[in-house]
C-alpha positions as CSV (number, residue, x, y, z in Angstrom):
1,X,107.9,123.1,91.3
2,X,104.2,123.6,91.4
3,X,101.7,120.9,92.1
4,X,100.1,120.8,88.6
5,X,98.7,117.5,87.4
6,X,100.0,116.9,83.9
7,X,100.9,113.3,83.1
8,X,102.6,114.4,79.9
9,X,105.1,116.5,81.9
10,X,105.8,113.7,84.4
11,X,109.4,113.0,83.3
12,X,110.3,116.7,83.1
13,X,109.2,117.2,86.7
14,X,111.0,114.1,87.9
15,X,114.3,115.0,86.4
16,X,114.9,118.1,88.7
17,X,114.2,115.9,91.8
18,X,116.9,113.4,90.6
19,X,119.3,116.3,90.1
20,X,118.5,117.8,93.5
21,X,119.2,114.5,95.3
22,X,122.4,114.0,93.4
23,X,123.5,117.5,94.4
24,X,122.7,117.0,98.0
25,X,124.6,113.7,98.2
26,X,127.5,114.7,96.0
27,X,129.7,115.9,98.9
28,X,129.5,112.4,100.3
29,X,130.7,110.6,97.1
30,X,127.3,108.9,96.7
31,X,126.8,106.6,93.7
32,X,124.1,107.4,91.1
33,X,120.7,107.0,92.7
34,X,118.4,104.3,91.5
35,X,115.2,106.0,90.5
36,X,111.8,104.5,91.1
37,X,109.0,106.3,89.3
38,X,105.3,106.5,90.1
39,X,102.2,105.7,88.2
40,X,101.2,108.9,86.3
41,X,97.7,109.0,87.8
42,X,95.5,107.2,90.3
43,X,98.5,106.7,92.6
44,X,97.4,108.3,95.8
45,X,95.6,105.9,98.1
46,X,94.3,108.4,100.6
47,X,92.7,111.8,100.2
48,X,91.1,114.5,102.4
49,X,88.6,117.1,101.4
50,X,87.0,120.0,103.1
51,X,83.4,120.7,102.1
52,X,82.3,124.1,100.7
53,X,78.7,125.3,100.5
54,X,77.7,126.9,97.2
55,X,74.2,127.4,95.8
56,X,72.8,125.4,98.8
57,X,74.9,122.3,98.3
58,X,78.1,121.0,99.8
59,X,81.0,120.3,97.4
60,X,84.4,118.7,97.7
61,X,86.9,121.5,98.0
62,X,90.6,122.2,98.4
63,X,92.5,125.4,99.0
64,X,95.7,126.9,97.6
65,X,98.4,127.5,100.2
66,X,97.5,130.6,102.3
67,X,94.0,130.8,100.8
68,X,91.3,130.0,103.4
69,X,88.4,131.7,101.8
70,X,88.7,130.8,98.1
71,X,87.8,127.2,97.6
72,X,88.7,125.1,94.5
73,X,85.6,122.9,93.9
74,X,86.4,119.4,92.9
75,X,84.3,116.8,91.1
76,X,87.0,114.2,90.5
77,X,90.6,113.8,91.7
78,X,92.8,112.0,89.1
79,X,95.8,111.7,91.3
80,X,93.7,109.6,93.8
81,X,93.0,105.9,93.4
82,X,90.4,104.8,91.0
83,X,88.3,103.6,94.0
84,X,88.3,107.1,95.5
85,X,87.2,108.5,92.2
86,X,84.3,106.0,92.0
87,X,83.3,106.7,95.6
88,X,83.4,110.5,95.4
89,X,80.2,111.2,93.3
90,X,78.3,108.3,95.0
91,X,79.0,109.7,98.5
92,X,78.2,113.3,97.4
93,X,74.8,112.1,96.0
94,X,74.1,110.3,99.2
95,X,74.7,113.4,101.5
96,X,72.8,115.6,99.1
97,X,69.8,113.3,99.4
98,X,70.0,113.0,103.2
99,X,69.7,115.7,105.8
100,X,71.0,113.2,108.4
101,X,74.2,112.8,106.5
102,X,74.8,116.3,105.3
103,X,73.8,118.4,108.4
104,X,77.0,120.2,109.5
105,X,79.3,117.8,107.6
106,X,82.5,119.7,107.0
107,X,85.2,117.2,106.0
108,X,85.6,113.8,104.2
109,X,88.6,111.5,104.3
110,X,89.2,108.5,102.1
111,X,91.6,105.6,102.7
112,X,91.9,102.9,100.0
113,X,94.4,100.1,99.4
114,X,95.9,98.2,96.5
115,X,94.1,95.2,97.9
116,X,90.8,96.9,97.1
117,X,89.7,97.8,100.7
118,X,88.2,101.3,101.4
119,X,87.3,103.3,104.5
120,X,85.5,106.7,104.6
121,X,85.5,109.1,107.5
122,X,82.9,111.8,107.8
123,X,83.6,114.7,110.2
124,X,80.8,116.9,111.7
125,X,80.3,120.0,113.7
126,X,77.5,118.4,115.7
127,X,76.8,115.3,117.8
128,X,75.9,112.2,115.8
129,X,72.5,110.7,116.6
130,X,70.5,107.6,115.7
131,X,69.2,109.1,112.5
132,X,72.8,109.6,111.3
133,X,73.8,106.1,112.3
134,X,70.8,104.6,110.5
135,X,71.6,106.5,107.3
136,X,75.3,105.8,107.6
137,X,74.8,102.1,108.0
138,X,72.8,102.0,104.8
139,X,75.4,104.2,103.0
140,X,78.3,101.9,104.1
141,X,76.4,98.9,102.7
142,X,75.6,100.7,99.5
143,X,79.2,101.8,98.9
144,X,80.8,98.6,100.2
145,X,83.1,100.5,102.6
146,X,83.8,100.8,106.3
147,X,82.4,104.2,107.5
148,X,83.5,106.3,110.5
149,X,81.6,109.3,111.8
150,X,83.6,111.8,113.9
151,X,82.3,114.7,116.0
152,X,83.7,116.5,118.9
153,X,84.9,113.8,121.4
154,X,83.0,111.0,119.7
155,X,83.7,108.4,117.0
156,X,81.2,105.9,115.6
157,X,82.5,103.0,113.6
158,X,80.4,101.1,111.0
159,X,82.4,98.1,109.8
160,X,86.1,98.3,110.8
161,X,88.2,101.2,111.9
162,X,91.1,100.1,109.6
163,X,91.7,99.2,106.0
164,X,93.6,96.0,104.9
165,X,96.5,96.3,102.5
166,X,98.5,93.6,100.8
167,X,102.0,94.3,99.5
168,X,104.3,92.0,97.5
169,X,108.0,91.9,98.5
170,X,110.5,89.5,97.0
171,X,107.8,87.0,96.0
172,X,105.9,87.1,99.4
173,X,102.6,88.9,100.1
174,X,102.4,90.7,103.4
175,X,99.1,91.8,104.9
176,X,98.8,95.1,106.8
177,X,96.1,96.5,109.0
178,X,96.1,100.3,108.4
179,X,94.2,102.1,111.2
180,X,92.0,105.2,110.7
181,X,93.9,108.3,111.4
182,X,97.3,106.6,111.6
183,X,100.2,107.3,109.1
184,X,100.3,105.1,106.0
185,X,102.4,105.6,102.9
186,X,100.2,107.5,100.4
187,X,101.5,106.0,97.1
188,X,101.0,102.2,97.3
189,X,102.9,101.3,94.2
190,X,106.0,103.3,95.1
191,X,105.8,102.0,98.7
192,X,106.0,98.5,97.3
193,X,109.1,99.5,95.3
194,X,110.6,101.1,98.4
195,X,110.0,97.9,100.4
196,X,111.7,95.8,97.7
197,X,114.7,98.1,97.5
198,X,115.1,98.0,101.3
199,X,114.8,94.2,101.3
200,X,117.5,93.9,98.7
201,X,119.7,96.6,100.3
202,X,119.8,94.9,103.7
203,X,120.7,91.5,102.3
204,X,120.6,88.2,104.0
205,X,122.0,88.7,107.5
206,X,123.0,86.5,110.4
207,X,122.9,89.3,113.0
208,X,120.1,91.6,114.4
209,X,118.3,94.7,113.3
210,X,117.3,97.7,115.3
211,X,114.4,99.7,113.8
212,X,113.4,103.2,114.9
213,X,110.1,104.8,114.0
214,X,108.5,101.5,112.8
215,X,104.9,102.7,112.5
216,X,102.5,99.9,111.6
217,X,105.4,97.6,110.6
218,X,105.5,98.7,107.0
219,X,109.2,97.8,106.7
220,X,109.4,95.6,109.8
221,X,107.6,92.7,108.2
222,X,109.8,92.1,105.2
223,X,113.1,93.2,106.8
224,X,112.5,90.8,109.7
225,X,112.8,87.9,107.2
226,X,116.3,89.0,106.4
227,X,117.8,89.0,109.9
228,X,118.1,86.9,113.0
229,X,115.9,89.1,115.2
230,X,114.5,92.6,115.3
231,X,114.1,95.2,118.1
232,X,111.6,97.8,116.8
233,X,110.4,101.0,118.4
234,X,107.4,103.2,117.9
235,X,105.8,105.9,120.1
236,X,102.2,105.9,118.7
237,X,99.9,103.5,120.6
238,X,97.7,103.1,117.5
239,X,100.6,102.2,115.3
240,X,102.1,99.9,117.9
241,X,98.8,98.0,118.2
242,X,98.6,97.8,114.4
243,X,102.2,96.6,114.1
244,X,101.6,93.9,116.7
245,X,98.6,92.6,114.8
246,X,100.5,92.7,111.5
247,X,103.4,90.7,113.0
248,X,101.0,88.1,114.3
249,X,98.9,88.0,111.1
250,X,101.9,87.4,109.0
251,X,103.5,84.9,111.3
252,X,106.6,87.0,111.9
253,X,107.8,85.9,115.3
254,X,111.4,87.3,115.6
255,X,110.4,90.9,116.4
256,X,110.2,92.6,119.9
257,X,108.3,95.9,119.7
258,X,108.6,98.5,122.4
259,X,106.7,101.8,122.7
260,X,109.6,104.2,123.0
261,X,110.6,107.2,121.0
262,X,114.0,107.1,119.3
263,X,115.3,109.6,121.8
264,X,114.2,107.3,124.7
265,X,115.8,104.2,123.2
266,X,119.0,106.2,122.7
267,X,118.9,106.9,126.5
268,X,118.3,103.2,127.2
269,X,121.1,102.0,125.0
270,X,123.4,104.6,126.6
271,X,122.3,103.4,130.0
272,X,121.2,107.0,130.9
273,X,118.1,105.7,132.6
274,X,116.0,102.5,132.7
275,X,112.5,102.2,131.1
276,X,109.7,100.1,132.5
277,X,108.6,99.4,128.9
278,X,111.9,97.6,128.3
279,X,111.3,95.2,131.2
280,X,112.1,91.7,130.2
281,X,114.2,92.8,127.2
282,X,118.0,92.3,127.6
283,X,119.4,94.9,125.2
284,X,122.9,93.5,125.6
285,X,121.7,90.1,124.2
286,X,121.3,91.7,120.8
287,X,124.0,91.5,118.1
288,X,122.9,94.5,116.1
289,X,124.5,94.8,112.7
290,X,122.1,97.2,111.0
291,X,119.9,100.0,112.2
292,X,116.9,101.0,110.1
293,X,115.5,104.5,110.4
294,X,112.5,106.2,108.7
295,X,112.3,109.4,110.7
296,X,109.8,112.3,110.4
297,X,110.6,115.3,108.1
298,X,112.9,116.8,110.8
299,X,115.2,113.9,110.4
300,X,117.1,112.3,113.3
301,X,118.0,114.5,116.3
302,X,121.8,114.8,116.9
303,X,121.8,112.2,119.7
304,X,119.9,109.6,117.7
305,X,122.1,110.3,114.7
306,X,125.1,109.8,116.9
307,X,123.7,106.5,118.2
308,X,123.4,105.1,114.6
309,X,127.1,105.7,114.2
310,X,127.7,102.6,116.4
311,X,126.2,100.3,113.7
312,X,128.1,98.6,110.9
313,X,125.2,99.5,108.5
314,X,122.6,102.3,108.5
315,X,119.6,101.8,106.3
316,X,117.9,105.2,106.1
317,X,114.6,106.1,104.4
318,X,113.9,109.8,104.3
319,X,110.9,112.1,103.3
320,X,113.1,115.2,103.4
321,X,116.4,115.1,101.4
322,X,117.7,118.2,103.2
323,X,117.6,116.7,106.7
324,X,118.9,113.4,105.2
325,X,122.0,115.2,103.9
326,X,122.4,117.0,107.3
327,X,122.3,113.6,109.1
328,X,124.8,112.1,106.6
329,X,127.1,115.0,107.1
330,X,127.2,114.0,110.8
331,X,128.0,110.4,109.9
332,X,130.3,110.9,106.9
333,X,133.6,110.5,108.8
334,X,132.7,106.9,109.8
335,X,130.2,105.8,107.1
336,X,130.1,105.9,103.4
337,X,127.1,105.7,101.1
338,X,127.0,102.3,99.3
339,X,123.5,102.7,97.8
340,X,121.0,105.4,97.3
341,X,117.6,105.7,95.7
342,X,114.9,108.2,94.9
343,X,111.2,107.1,95.3
344,X,108.8,109.4,93.6
345,X,106.0,109.1,96.2
346,X,104.6,112.6,95.4
347,X,104.5,113.2,91.7
348,X,103.9,116.8,90.4
349,X,105.3,118.3,93.6
350,X,108.8,119.1,94.9
351,X,108.5,116.4,97.6
352,X,110.4,113.1,97.3
353,X,111.2,110.0,99.3
354,X,114.8,108.8,99.2
355,X,116.9,106.0,100.7
356,X,120.5,105.4,101.4
357,X,122.5,102.5,102.7
358,X,125.5,103.7,104.8
359,X,128.3,101.2,105.6
360,X,131.1,101.7,108.0
361,X,134.4,102.7,106.4
């Protein structure tokens, strides 16, 4: 399925994804997936462009896979948020009018939010000096954004180094700090649908939740309101710090967050070795009923997958249906699929996000 932007073809491109997910989950007697579609345009909250020189000017550019020397010049980007499309020409005009801003500028990154916040990162092949900082401060004020300059080994922040998002889940609004350079869900509207699906799927519980790969707390915040307490893990320091802020900002006080990988937590729960980062946390005091996982594209490693088998319920969000199916195959003898869903995070491409709730047989 090629990445061709054609809103009129949206449904015809979504249908094969639904069929593909059905086929992958059919061996496990999965119910029909709930399908959560995407806005047809202006759905992507972040975008990254290389810059390409032509006729003495730098232009936004992207490249087809495998094509490093043939740029596709871009004036607007309809899959990106309306805010990004408003910012693009204004930013381009600013660097064209300023040597301090344009000199050896090679990449531009945008991060926007449904809440209306915006952050722009400018990347350079040169040190950033006072002339750049003066011009960048004026630009940030003119555009109404936070602006970050990056060069080798240096980062200058004008405003904040994060964007603020607000997402509505089951009638409550959660506020999220999204740091520059850290992972965030690209499709805000579909992310909001995904959070509501997970909130409903886990149900009201009187036991505890273990969450692996928690990131900035995207799922942690709403799911924590459904259980007695949460033990969450994340390996990225940036994401851990953001998650801790987000928990505090939203008054969610029943979560303990530890900086461990999923593999390390598996070792800790199996009592293979102790971890100083778990000091003060009594793992045996938790009454885990559900484990929530949102792993990278490679899925769960075999040991972590085996760990999840211990739990009555496994709530699994996946960005790769093939590795999801492989993990379910490992668990199918003890767990059945009670719910499944497709979230069209990436319209006009073959990529999809999916979710399953697995319950012990």
